[in-house]
TIKE-676964 format. One line per 10 residues: for each residue x, y, z of N, C-alpha, C. Coordinates in nm, 2 decimals. Atoms other than C-alpha are relative to their C-alpha. Example, Ala and Ser with C-alpha at 12.3 -4.5 7.8 and 13.67 -1.06 7.14 Angstrom:
BEGIN
0.09/-0.12/0.00/1.23/-0.45/0.78/0.09/0.12/0.00; -0.09/-0.11/0.00/1.37/-0.11/0.71/-0.08/0.11/0.08
//
This chain:
BEGIN
0.18/-0.02/-0.05/12.93/8.07/11.70/-0.05/0.13/0.00; 0.03/-0.16/0.04/12.73/8.35/11.62/0.00/0.07/0.14; 0.02/-0.11/-0.14/12.74/8.65/11.89/-0.11/0.03/0.00; 0.13/-0.05/-0.05/12.43/8.77/12.06/-0.05/0.07/-0.10; 0.03/-0.11/0.09/12.42/9.07/11.84/-0.05/-0.06/-0.15; 0.06/0.08/0.13/12.42/8.85/11.51/-0.10/-0.06/0.00; 0.14/0.07/-0.01/12.15/8.66/11.64/-0.12/0.02/-0.05; 0.07/-0.07/0.02/11.95/8.92/11.60/-0.07/0.01/-0.17; 0.05/-0.01/0.15/11.94/8.88/11.21/-0.04/-0.14/-0.03; 0.07/0.12/0.00/11.86/8.53/11.25/-0.13/-0.04/0.01
0.12/0.06/-0.02/11.55/8.38/11.17/-0.02/-0.12/0.02; 0.02/0.13/0.01/11.41/8.04/11.28/-0.13/0.00/-0.06; 0.14/-0.02/0.07/11.12/7.99/11.07/-0.08/-0.14/0.03; 0.08/0.11/0.00/10.86/7.76/11.18/-0.14/0.02/0.00; 0.15/-0.04/0.08/10.53/7.72/11.02/-0.08/-0.11/0.12; 0.04/0.05/-0.08/10.27/7.61/11.30/-0.17/-0.02/-0.05; 0.12/0.02/-0.01/9.91/7.47/11.28/-0.06/-0.12/0.09; 0.03/0.11/-0.08/9.71/7.17/11.39/0.05/-0.12/0.04; -0.08/0.12/-0.06/9.86/6.87/11.58/-0.03/-0.13/-0.14; 0.00/0.10/0.08/9.71/6.64/11.31/-0.06/0.05/-0.11
0.02/-0.07/0.14/9.65/6.73/10.96/-0.06/-0.10/-0.08; 0.02/0.13/0.14/9.47/6.54/10.64/0.11/0.10/-0.06; -0.03/-0.08/0.10/9.67/6.62/10.31/-0.10/0.13/-0.04; 0.05/-0.11/0.03/9.56/6.96/10.19/0.02/-0.02/-0.17; -0.03/-0.02/0.10/9.52/6.98/9.78/0.06/0.13/-0.02; -0.05/-0.14/0.03/9.75/7.27/9.67/-0.03/0.06/-0.11; 0.10/-0.08/0.10/9.63/7.54/9.41/0.10/-0.05/-0.13; -0.07/0.06/0.09/9.74/7.46/9.06/0.11/0.08/-0.03; -0.18/-0.10/0.03/10.03/7.74/9.01/-0.01/0.10/0.09; -0.04/-0.09/-0.10/10.18/7.98/9.22/-0.08/0.14/-0.02
0.08/-0.16/-0.02/10.00/8.33/9.28/0.13/0.11/-0.08; -0.10/-0.14/0.02/10.15/8.66/9.16/-0.02/0.07/0.14; 0.01/-0.06/-0.11/10.22/8.81/9.48/-0.01/0.16/0.01; -0.02/-0.15/-0.01/10.12/9.17/9.59/0.11/0.02/0.14; -0.08/-0.04/-0.11/10.41/9.32/9.84/-0.08/0.12/0.09; 0.03/-0.13/-0.08/10.30/9.51/10.15/0.06/0.03/0.11; -0.09/-0.01/-0.12/10.51/9.68/10.38/-0.07/0.03/0.10; 0.11/0.00/-0.10/10.40/9.62/10.71/0.04/0.13/0.10; -0.05/-0.11/-0.10/10.58/9.92/10.88/0.09/-0.01/0.09; -0.09/0.02/-0.09/10.79/9.99/11.15/-0.03/0.10/0.13
-0.01/-0.11/-0.14/10.89/10.16/11.52/0.05/0.10/-0.05; -0.04/-0.11/0.06/11.01/10.47/11.49/0.16/0.02/-0.06; -0.15/0.03/0.02/11.37/10.36/11.41/-0.02/0.00/-0.18; 0.01/0.04/0.14/11.26/10.27/11.04/0.06/-0.12/-0.08; -0.07/0.12/0.07/11.44/9.93/10.99/-0.11/-0.11/0.08; 0.05/0.12/-0.08/11.27/9.59/11.06/0.01/-0.13/-0.11; -0.01/0.13/0.09/11.24/9.23/10.92/-0.14/-0.07/0.08; 0.11/0.11/-0.03/10.94/8.98/10.95/0.07/-0.14/-0.01; -0.05/0.16/0.00/11.04/8.64/11.05/-0.08/-0.14/0.01; 0.07/0.10/-0.01/10.76/8.42/11.12/-0.14/0.06/0.03
0.11/-0.03/-0.01/10.39/8.43/11.08/-0.11/-0.14/0.02; 0.10/0.12/-0.04/10.06/8.17/11.21/-0.09/0.05/-0.14; 0.10/0.04/0.12/9.79/8.05/10.97/-0.13/0.11/0.01; 0.09/-0.10/-0.01/9.58/8.33/11.14/0.04/0.14/-0.03; -0.06/-0.13/0.10/9.77/8.60/10.97/0.08/0.10/0.12; -0.10/-0.12/-0.07/9.98/8.73/11.29/0.11/0.00/-0.05; -0.16/0.00/0.09/10.33/8.82/11.16/0.07/0.05/0.13; -0.14/-0.02/-0.11/10.65/8.86/11.43/0.11/0.01/-0.04; -0.11/-0.04/0.02/10.97/9.01/11.40/0.06/0.09/0.05; -0.07/-0.09/-0.10/11.19/9.30/11.51/-0.03/0.11/-0.11
-0.05/-0.13/0.04/11.20/9.68/11.44/0.09/0.08/0.08; -0.09/-0.08/-0.06/11.44/9.97/11.54/-0.13/0.09/0.06; 0.08/-0.12/-0.06/11.32/10.22/11.77/0.09/0.15/-0.02; -0.05/-0.13/-0.01/11.43/10.60/11.78/0.18/-0.03/0.02; -0.16/0.03/-0.04/11.77/10.48/11.97/0.08/-0.08/-0.12; -0.06/0.09/0.07/11.86/10.23/11.72/0.00/-0.16/0.05; 0.01/0.14/-0.06/11.78/9.94/11.94/-0.10/-0.07/-0.07; 0.08/0.08/0.05/11.58/9.64/11.81/-0.09/-0.05/0.09; 0.07/0.03/-0.10/11.27/9.57/11.96/-0.08/-0.14/-0.08; 0.11/0.08/0.09/11.05/9.24/11.89/-0.14/0.06/-0.01
0.15/-0.03/0.02/10.72/9.30/11.73/-0.08/-0.07/-0.04; 0.11/0.11/0.08/10.38/9.18/11.61/-0.07/0.11/-0.05; 0.07/-0.07/0.08/10.19/9.29/11.34/-0.13/-0.09/-0.03; 0.10/0.03/0.04/9.82/9.21/11.34/-0.11/0.09/-0.07; 0.13/-0.07/0.05/9.52/9.34/11.12/0.09/0.15/-0.03; -0.04/-0.14/0.07/9.77/9.61/10.98/0.07/0.06/0.11; -0.07/-0.08/-0.07/9.89/9.74/11.31/0.13/-0.08/0.07; -0.10/0.05/-0.09/10.22/9.71/11.49/0.01/0.00/0.12; -0.03/-0.06/-0.15/10.32/9.66/11.83/0.13/-0.04/0.03; -0.13/0.02/-0.07/10.59/9.67/12.03/0.04/-0.09/0.13
-0.01/0.15/-0.12/10.66/9.33/12.25/0.12/0.06/0.09; -0.07/-0.03/-0.10/10.93/9.52/12.43/0.14/-0.10/0.03; -0.15/0.06/-0.04/11.26/9.39/12.59/-0.03/-0.05/0.16; -0.02/-0.01/-0.16/11.32/9.27/12.95/0.08/0.11/0.08; -0.07/-0.15/-0.07/11.41/9.52/13.22/0.13/-0.01/0.02; -0.12/0.00/0.00/11.73/9.63/13.18/0.09/-0.07/-0.13; -0.06/0.05/0.12/11.79/9.44/12.83/0.02/0.14/-0.10; -0.02/-0.10/0.13/11.87/9.66/12.51/-0.09/-0.01/-0.11; 0.05/0.02/0.12/11.75/9.48/12.24/-0.13/-0.17/0.01; 0.09/0.11/0.01/11.49/9.19/12.14/-0.03/-0.02/-0.16
0.06/0.04/0.11/11.37/8.97/11.85/-0.07/-0.09/0.03; 0.08/0.11/-0.02/11.08/8.76/11.79/0.03/-0.11/-0.10; -0.02/0.14/0.05/11.13/8.44/11.65/-0.10/-0.08/-0.08; 0.11/0.09/0.05/10.81/8.26/11.59/-0.14/0.03/0.11; 0.14/-0.03/-0.05/10.41/8.28/11.68/-0.06/-0.11/-0.06; 0.09/0.13/0.01/10.18/7.99/11.73/-0.17/0.05/-0.02; 0.10/-0.02/0.02/9.81/7.97/11.69/-0.07/0.09/0.09; 0.05/-0.07/-0.09/9.73/8.11/11.99/0.05/0.11/0.01; -0.05/-0.17/0.01/9.93/8.44/11.94/0.11/0.00/0.08; -0.15/-0.01/-0.09/10.21/8.33/12.18/0.10/0.00/-0.06
-0.12/-0.05/0.11/10.54/8.48/12.04/0.14/-0.05/0.09; -0.14/0.01/-0.07/10.90/8.35/12.12/0.09/0.08/-0.04; -0.10/-0.12/0.03/11.16/8.60/12.16/0.08/-0.02/0.07; -0.14/0.01/-0.10/11.50/8.63/12.27/0.03/0.15/0.03; -0.05/-0.09/-0.03/11.60/8.91/12.46/0.17/0.04/0.00; -0.14/-0.02/-0.01/11.95/9.09/12.45/0.06/0.07/0.12; -0.03/-0.09/-0.11/12.12/9.25/12.77/0.14/0.01/-0.03; -0.11/-0.06/-0.01/12.42/9.42/12.86/0.12/-0.14/0.00; -0.08/0.11/0.01/12.76/9.18/12.82/-0.04/-0.09/-0.05; 0.01/0.08/0.09/12.62/8.99/12.57/-0.09/-0.14/0.03
0.08/0.12/-0.05/12.35/8.78/12.78/-0.09/0.03/-0.06; 0.12/0.02/0.06/12.05/8.67/12.63/-0.10/-0.09/0.08; 0.11/0.07/-0.07/11.71/8.54/12.79/-0.10/-0.04/-0.12; 0.13/0.07/0.09/11.44/8.32/12.59/-0.08/0.03/0.08; 0.12/-0.06/-0.09/11.12/8.47/12.66/-0.15/0.00/-0.08; 0.10/0.02/0.07/10.77/8.40/12.60/-0.11/0.11/0.03; 0.12/-0.16/-0.02/10.51/8.71/12.51/-0.15/-0.08/-0.01; 0.15/0.09/0.01/10.16/8.58/12.59/-0.10/0.12/0.08; 0.09/-0.11/-0.07/9.86/8.82/12.66/0.04/0.10/0.04; -0.06/-0.14/-0.01/10.05/9.13/12.65/0.09/0.01/0.11
-0.09/0.04/-0.12/10.31/8.99/12.94/0.13/-0.02/-0.08; -0.14/0.05/0.06/10.67/8.94/12.86/0.04/-0.11/0.11; -0.04/0.10/-0.09/10.77/8.59/13.06/0.14/-0.04/-0.05; -0.13/0.02/-0.01/11.14/8.54/13.13/0.01/-0.17/0.04; 0.01/0.16/-0.06/11.18/8.14/13.10/0.13/-0.05/0.07; -0.12/0.03/-0.06/11.50/8.16/13.27/0.12/-0.08/-0.06; -0.12/0.07/0.08/11.79/7.91/13.19/0.02/-0.15/0.05; -0.01/0.13/-0.02/11.91/7.55/13.22/0.10/0.03/0.15; -0.12/-0.01/-0.10/12.15/7.68/13.53/0.11/0.08/-0.04; -0.13/-0.07/0.06/12.39/7.87/13.32/-0.07/0.17/-0.01
0.06/-0.11/0.02/12.35/8.24/13.22/-0.09/0.05/-0.10; 0.06/-0.06/0.12/12.21/8.26/12.88/-0.09/-0.13/-0.04; 0.07/0.10/0.05/11.93/8.10/12.71/-0.07/0.09/-0.15; 0.07/-0.03/0.13/11.77/8.14/12.34/-0.11/-0.03/-0.03; 0.16/0.08/0.04/11.42/8.09/12.21/0.03/-0.04/-0.16; 0.01/0.09/0.10/11.40/7.89/11.87/-0.13/0.01/-0.07; 0.10/0.01/0.06/11.04/7.85/11.82/-0.09/-0.04/0.13; 0.11/0.02/-0.09/10.68/7.81/11.99/-0.08/-0.10/-0.08; 0.09/0.09/0.05/10.45/7.54/11.87/-0.14/0.03/0.08; 0.17/-0.02/-0.01/10.03/7.49/11.91/0.01/-0.09/0.16
0.02/0.07/-0.13/10.11/7.25/12.25/0.05/0.13/0.10; -0.04/-0.13/-0.13/10.25/7.61/12.40/0.12/-0.03/0.03; -0.14/0.01/-0.06/10.59/7.45/12.42/0.11/0.08/-0.06; -0.09/-0.10/0.07/10.91/7.67/12.36/0.08/-0.09/0.02; -0.14/0.04/0.02/11.22/7.54/12.21/0.12/0.08/-0.02; -0.13/-0.09/-0.01/11.55/7.68/12.27/0.12/-0.08/0.04; -0.11/0.05/-0.06/11.88/7.66/12.39/0.06/0.08/0.14; -0.10/-0.03/-0.12/12.07/7.70/12.74/0.08/-0.08/0.04; -0.06/0.10/-0.07/12.36/7.60/12.92/-0.01/-0.01/0.12; -0.01/0.04/-0.13/12.38/7.44/13.23/0.13/0.07/0.07
-0.15/-0.07/-0.08/12.65/7.59/13.48/0.11/-0.06/-0.06; -0.15/0.04/-0.01/12.98/7.53/13.37/0.01/-0.10/-0.15; 0.01/0.14/0.14/12.86/7.30/13.02/-0.06/0.07/-0.11; 0.05/-0.04/0.09/12.78/7.37/12.68/-0.12/-0.01/-0.02; 0.17/0.00/0.00/12.43/7.46/12.56/-0.08/-0.10/-0.04; 0.10/0.14/0.04/12.15/7.20/12.55/-0.08/0.08/-0.03; 0.11/-0.02/0.03/11.86/7.19/12.38/-0.11/-0.01/0.11; 0.11/0.02/-0.11/11.54/7.23/12.58/-0.17/0.04/-0.07; 0.15/0.00/-0.01/11.17/7.20/12.58/-0.06/0.10/0.13; 0.04/-0.05/-0.13/11.00/7.44/12.81/-0.18/0.03/-0.01
0.15/-0.01/0.01/10.61/7.46/12.90/-0.05/0.02/0.15; 0.07/-0.01/-0.11/10.41/7.59/13.17/0.08/0.04/0.13; -0.12/-0.03/-0.10/10.74/7.70/13.39/0.11/-0.15/0.02; -0.11/0.09/0.00/10.91/7.35/13.33/0.08/-0.05/-0.11; -0.10/0.02/0.09/11.22/7.28/13.15/0.00/-0.14/-0.03; -0.05/0.17/0.03/11.27/6.92/12.97/0.13/0.03/-0.09; -0.11/-0.03/0.05/11.63/6.91/12.90/0.04/-0.12/-0.13; 0.00/0.09/0.09/11.70/6.75/12.56/0.15/-0.06/-0.03; -0.13/0.06/0.02/12.08/6.69/12.56/0.05/0.13/-0.07; -0.13/-0.08/0.06/12.40/6.87/12.45/-0.03/0.05/-0.14
0.01/-0.05/0.10/12.40/7.11/12.17/0.14/0.04/-0.03; -0.15/-0.01/0.02/12.76/7.05/12.03/0.05/0.09/-0.05; -0.10/-0.11/0.06/13.03/7.30/11.93/-0.04/-0.02/-0.17; 0.05/0.04/0.17/12.92/7.38/11.55/-0.13/-0.03/-0.05; 0.14/0.06/0.03/12.60/7.25/11.62/-0.12/0.12/-0.04; 0.08/-0.11/-0.01/12.28/7.44/11.55/-0.19/-0.08/0.01; 0.19/0.04/-0.05/11.86/7.39/11.63/-0.08/0.09/-0.05; 0.03/-0.07/0.13/11.68/7.50/11.35/-0.17/0.03/0.05; 0.13/0.00/0.03/11.30/7.41/11.40/-0.07/-0.12/0.08; 0.06/0.14/-0.11/11.03/7.16/11.59/-0.15/0.04/-0.05
0.20/-0.01/0.05/10.63/7.11/11.50/-0.06/-0.04/0.13; 0.11/0.05/-0.12/10.34/7.00/11.73/0.04/-0.11/0.06; -0.04/0.15/-0.05/10.47/6.66/11.77/0.15/-0.01/0.09; -0.07/-0.01/-0.08/10.77/6.77/11.91/0.12/-0.06/-0.06; -0.08/0.00/0.04/10.99/6.70/11.65/0.10/0.11/-0.04; -0.11/-0.12/-0.05/11.32/6.89/11.68/0.13/-0.03/-0.17; -0.08/0.02/0.10/11.56/6.95/11.34/0.10/0.10/0.00; -0.12/-0.08/0.00/11.89/7.11/11.31/0.09/-0.02/-0.12; -0.12/0.05/0.06/12.23/7.03/11.18/0.12/0.07/0.10; -0.14/-0.05/-0.03/12.60/7.11/11.23/0.10/0.02/-0.15
-0.06/-0.03/0.12/12.86/7.25/11.03/0.16/0.03/0.04; -0.12/-0.01/-0.04/13.26/7.23/11.06/0.08/0.02/-0.11; -0.07/-0.05/0.14/13.48/7.46/10.86/0.11/-0.09/-0.06; 0.06/-0.12/0.10/13.61/7.48/10.60/-0.19/-0.01/-0.05; 0.13/0.01/0.05/13.25/7.51/10.44/-0.03/-0.12/-0.07; 0.02/0.14/0.06/13.32/7.22/10.22/0.01/-0.13/0.06; 0.00/0.12/-0.06/13.33/6.99/10.49/-0.17/-0.06/0.01; 0.17/0.05/0.01/13.00/6.74/10.49/-0.03/0.05/0.15; 0.10/-0.07/-0.10/12.75/6.86/10.72/-0.09/-0.14/0.04; 0.09/0.09/-0.06/12.53/6.61/10.93/-0.13/0.08/0.05
0.11/-0.05/-0.04/12.15/6.68/10.97/-0.05/-0.10/0.12; 0.04/0.08/-0.10/11.98/6.58/11.28/-0.16/0.04/-0.03; 0.13/-0.04/0.05/11.62/6.53/11.22/-0.09/-0.10/0.08; 0.10/0.10/-0.05/11.33/6.35/11.37/-0.01/0.02/0.15; 0.02/-0.07/-0.13/11.23/6.37/11.74/0.14/-0.06/0.11; -0.11/0.04/-0.12/11.48/6.39/12.04/-0.04/-0.05/0.07; 0.03/0.06/-0.13/11.45/6.13/12.28/0.11/-0.05/0.06; -0.09/0.07/-0.05/11.69/6.05/12.53/0.13/0.03/-0.04; -0.10/-0.03/0.07/11.94/6.23/12.33/0.06/-0.03/-0.15; -0.03/0.09/0.11/11.94/6.01/12.03/-0.05/0.09/-0.11
0.01/-0.09/0.12/11.96/6.21/11.69/-0.02/-0.10/-0.12; 0.04/0.11/0.11/11.78/6.02/11.38/0.08/0.09/-0.14; -0.09/-0.07/0.11/12.06/6.12/11.08/-0.11/-0.03/-0.13; 0.09/0.00/0.13/11.86/6.20/10.76/0.04/0.11/-0.12; -0.06/-0.08/0.13/12.10/6.42/10.52/0.11/0.08/0.04; -0.10/-0.10/-0.04/12.27/6.73/10.58/-0.09/0.10/0.10; 0.06/-0.06/-0.07/12.14/7.06/10.68/-0.15/0.05/-0.02; 0.13/-0.01/0.01/11.79/7.08/10.79/-0.06/0.08/0.07; 0.04/-0.13/-0.06/11.60/7.39/10.87/-0.11/0.00/0.03; 0.14/-0.05/-0.02/11.24/7.36/10.88/-0.08/-0.14/0.00
0.08/0.10/-0.01/10.97/7.09/10.97/-0.13/0.03/0.00; 0.16/-0.05/-0.01/10.59/7.11/10.92/-0.05/-0.11/0.09; 0.07/0.07/-0.06/10.33/6.94/11.11/-0.04/-0.15/-0.03; -0.01/0.12/0.04/10.34/6.65/10.88/0.11/-0.06/0.00; -0.12/0.06/-0.03/10.66/6.54/10.98/0.11/0.02/-0.11; -0.09/-0.03/0.07/10.82/6.67/10.66/0.10/0.12/0.01; -0.12/-0.07/-0.03/11.18/6.81/10.66/0.06/0.04/-0.11; -0.07/-0.08/0.12/11.34/7.06/10.43/0.13/0.07/0.04; -0.14/-0.09/-0.04/11.70/7.22/10.40/0.07/-0.03/-0.11; -0.10/0.03/0.12/12.00/7.11/10.18/0.09/-0.10/0.04
-0.10/0.12/-0.04/12.21/6.80/10.13/0.07/-0.02/-0.11; -0.08/0.00/0.10/12.51/6.81/9.92/-0.03/0.12/-0.10; 0.02/-0.14/0.08/12.43/7.17/9.80/-0.14/-0.01/-0.08; 0.12/-0.02/0.05/12.07/7.08/9.69/-0.07/-0.02/0.09; 0.15/-0.01/-0.04/11.72/7.18/9.82/-0.03/-0.16/0.01; 0.09/0.11/-0.04/11.57/6.86/9.99/-0.17/0.01/0.06; 0.10/0.00/-0.10/11.24/6.77/10.13/0.01/-0.18/0.04; -0.05/0.15/-0.09/11.27/6.44/10.38/-0.18/-0.03/0.03; 0.09/0.08/-0.04/10.96/6.23/10.42/0.02/-0.15/0.03; -0.02/0.11/0.01/10.93/5.89/10.56/0.10/-0.05/-0.02
-0.15/0.09/0.05/11.29/5.79/10.52/0.04/0.06/-0.15; -0.04/-0.03/0.10/11.26/5.94/10.17/0.03/0.14/-0.02; -0.04/-0.11/0.02/11.48/6.22/10.05/-0.02/0.03/-0.14; 0.03/-0.02/0.13/11.35/6.41/9.74/0.10/0.15/-0.03; -0.01/-0.14/0.07/11.55/6.65/9.53/-0.06/0.11/-0.03; 0.10/-0.10/0.05/11.37/6.97/9.48/0.08/0.06/-0.12; -0.07/-0.07/0.12/11.60/7.07/9.18/0.06/0.14/0.07; -0.02/-0.16/-0.04/11.74/7.44/9.13/-0.08/0.04/-0.13; 0.05/-0.08/0.11/11.65/7.70/8.88/0.10/0.00/-0.11; -0.07/0.02/0.11/11.90/7.61/8.65/0.14/0.02/0.03
-0.13/0.02/-0.06/12.22/7.65/8.83/0.07/-0.13/0.08; -0.08/0.16/-0.08/12.41/7.38/9.07/-0.04/0.04/0.15; 0.05/0.01/-0.15/12.28/7.49/9.41/-0.11/0.07/0.01; 0.13/-0.07/-0.04/11.96/7.57/9.60/0.00/-0.06/0.16; 0.03/0.04/-0.11/11.85/7.55/9.96/-0.11/0.03/0.02; 0.13/0.00/-0.05/11.51/7.50/10.13/0.02/0.08/0.15; 0.01/-0.07/-0.14/11.43/7.74/10.43/-0.15/0.00/0.07; 0.12/0.03/-0.08/11.10/7.67/10.52/-0.12/-0.07/-0.08; 0.10/0.06/0.08/10.76/7.46/10.44/-0.09/-0.01/0.10; 0.12/-0.01/-0.06/10.39/7.47/10.52/-0.04/-0.14/0.03
0.05/0.11/-0.04/10.18/7.25/10.64/-0.12/-0.11/-0.14; 0.03/0.01/0.10/10.07/7.19/10.27/0.07/-0.07/-0.08; -0.09/-0.02/0.04/10.39/7.10/10.18/0.08/0.08/-0.13; -0.04/-0.09/0.12/10.48/7.39/9.95/0.16/0.05/0.10; -0.16/-0.03/-0.03/10.86/7.48/10.02/0.04/0.15/-0.05; -0.08/-0.09/0.05/11.03/7.80/9.99/0.14/0.00/0.04; -0.16/0.02/-0.04/11.41/7.88/9.98/0.06/0.10/-0.14; -0.04/-0.08/0.08/11.66/8.01/9.72/0.08/-0.11/-0.11; -0.08/0.08/0.11/11.84/7.85/9.41/0.06/0.10/-0.06; -0.06/-0.03/0.11/12.11/7.93/9.18/-0.05/0.04/-0.13
0.02/0.00/0.16/12.03/8.03/8.82/0.15/0.01/-0.10; -0.11/-0.01/0.05/12.30/8.06/8.56/0.11/0.10/0.09; -0.06/-0.10/-0.05/12.39/8.39/8.71/0.02/0.02/0.15; 0.00/-0.03/-0.15/12.27/8.45/9.07/-0.12/-0.08/0.09; 0.11/0.06/-0.09/12.06/8.34/9.37/-0.13/0.06/-0.02; 0.13/-0.04/0.03/11.68/8.38/9.34/-0.06/-0.08/0.10; 0.09/0.05/-0.10/11.39/8.30/9.57/-0.08/-0.10/-0.08; 0.08/0.04/0.04/11.19/8.00/9.49/-0.14/-0.06/0.07; 0.11/0.09/-0.05/10.86/7.82/9.55/-0.02/-0.13/-0.08; 0.01/0.13/0.03/10.83/7.47/9.52/-0.16/-0.08/0.04
0.10/0.09/-0.01/10.52/7.24/9.48/-0.07/-0.09/-0.08; 0.07/0.11/0.08/10.37/6.92/9.36/0.12/-0.03/-0.11; -0.09/0.02/0.11/10.71/6.87/9.18/0.08/0.09/-0.08; -0.03/-0.10/0.10/10.76/7.19/9.02/0.07/0.10/0.10; -0.08/-0.12/-0.08/11.01/7.46/9.15/-0.03/0.12/-0.12; 0.05/-0.14/0.10/10.89/7.84/9.02/0.09/0.12/0.04; -0.07/-0.09/-0.02/11.12/8.12/9.02/-0.12/0.11/0.05; 0.10/-0.12/-0.03/10.93/8.37/9.24/0.04/0.14/-0.05; -0.06/-0.14/0.07/11.11/8.67/9.03/-0.11/-0.01/-0.09; 0.14/0.01/0.12/10.83/8.57/8.78/-0.14/0.04/0.05
0.14/-0.01/-0.05/10.56/8.63/9.03/0.02/0.11/0.12; 0.01/-0.12/-0.08/10.62/8.98/9.19/0.09/-0.01/0.10; -0.11/-0.03/-0.12/10.92/8.90/9.41/0.14/0.03/-0.03; -0.11/-0.05/0.06/11.24/9.07/9.40/0.11/-0.12/-0.01; -0.10/0.11/-0.04/11.59/8.85/9.38/0.02/0.04/0.12; -0.07/-0.03/-0.10/11.71/9.04/9.66/-0.10/-0.02/0.12; 0.10/0.02/-0.10/11.37/8.97/9.87/0.06/-0.13/0.12; -0.01/0.13/-0.10/11.44/8.75/10.19/-0.13/-0.06/0.06; 0.14/0.07/-0.07/11.15/8.52/10.26/0.06/-0.09/0.12; -0.02/0.10/-0.13/11.17/8.36/10.60/-0.10/-0.09/0.04
0.13/0.07/-0.07/10.82/8.23/10.66/-0.09/-0.03/-0.14; 0.10/0.01/0.04/10.53/8.06/10.46/-0.11/-0.08/0.09; 0.10/0.09/-0.05/10.18/7.97/10.60/-0.07/-0.07/-0.07; 0.10/0.11/0.06/9.91/7.74/10.51/-0.08/0.07/-0.13; 0.07/-0.05/0.12/9.76/8.00/10.29/0.08/0.02/-0.12; -0.09/-0.08/0.12/10.07/8.06/10.08/0.05/0.12/0.02; -0.03/-0.15/-0.03/10.11/8.40/10.21/0.19/-0.03/0.07; -0.15/0.00/-0.03/10.50/8.49/10.27/0.05/0.08/0.06; -0.05/-0.11/-0.07/10.69/8.72/10.49/0.17/-0.01/0.02; -0.13/0.00/0.00/11.04/8.84/10.53/0.04/0.15/-0.03
-0.06/-0.15/-0.02/11.23/9.17/10.43/0.03/0.04/-0.12; -0.01/-0.07/0.10/11.25/9.37/10.15/0.14/0.14/0.01; -0.07/-0.14/-0.04/11.57/9.61/10.22/0.01/-0.05/0.14; -0.01/0.00/-0.16/11.55/9.72/10.56/-0.13/-0.01/0.06; 0.16/0.01/-0.06/11.17/9.70/10.58/-0.06/-0.15/-0.02; 0.12/0.17/-0.04/10.93/9.40/10.69/-0.12/0.00/-0.11; 0.10/0.03/0.14/10.71/9.26/10.39/-0.06/-0.11/0.05; 0.07/0.06/-0.01/10.43/9.08/10.38/-0.07/-0.04/-0.16; 0.02/0.04/0.16/10.36/8.88/10.03/-0.12/-0.09/0.00; 0.11/0.07/0.00/10.04/8.78/9.95/-0.07/0.01/-0.11
//
């Protein structure tokens, strides 16, 4: 299980848009991206973790003390979203089309709280009865997905809206919850050491604790119900019961990490020598290092306009 400090570097990628979407034709070929350094707070380090279709970007940046604070970039301006009183660090993990930001705030003794930033205010969402909660995403129904342990129990998944928790059931040891959409479909997976042990993906809507098995590791879902991740070491897109192998860049392995509402997928794949970022669209996987992206760039999210956010080294970047 990751420590709360490690969770600061884990992005939960959620692409949010309208609840009902008609298929949108994709562009003919991937663009050549221009890289925009988003800037940081006084500490100089940061990363972008998610963006919405309006162009709001969220993530974290260090301050002068070295602590990490949740931030939002809007129209080129960075805003410090702060931490809960008494806490030391925070990291934003998602933003919806209303501009609501899902944040996890980190306190002393490794305690964590799921937080919603809305209209300039931080709202502590509380817990299911235990000491900790963690935010994973926020959708356009203004629901927050997260995990929290009831008193004396393992963590449970939850949905929070307007002060009310809906307990989605226990998240078992080695299991993780990664993403959800406007319909409330929740995806994730679980890993048991050693690393080559088969993984099971959980996908579809969590109802009464029932999980729909769809493959291996699911890490993203869009508002059309398309799920992406990795199955047997290969990037996949799942839709309506069909698992599509997205291929590789010439090597043996690939992993999809995010999908937008046009069905465009980003991730990483091996070539014959190394891992590199890719974009998959209309059955074609493109090596993004041929489109202005560096091999070392970390791509966390893609919006409906095809813009990417993530990190280049220790700097938060937008690729547009």
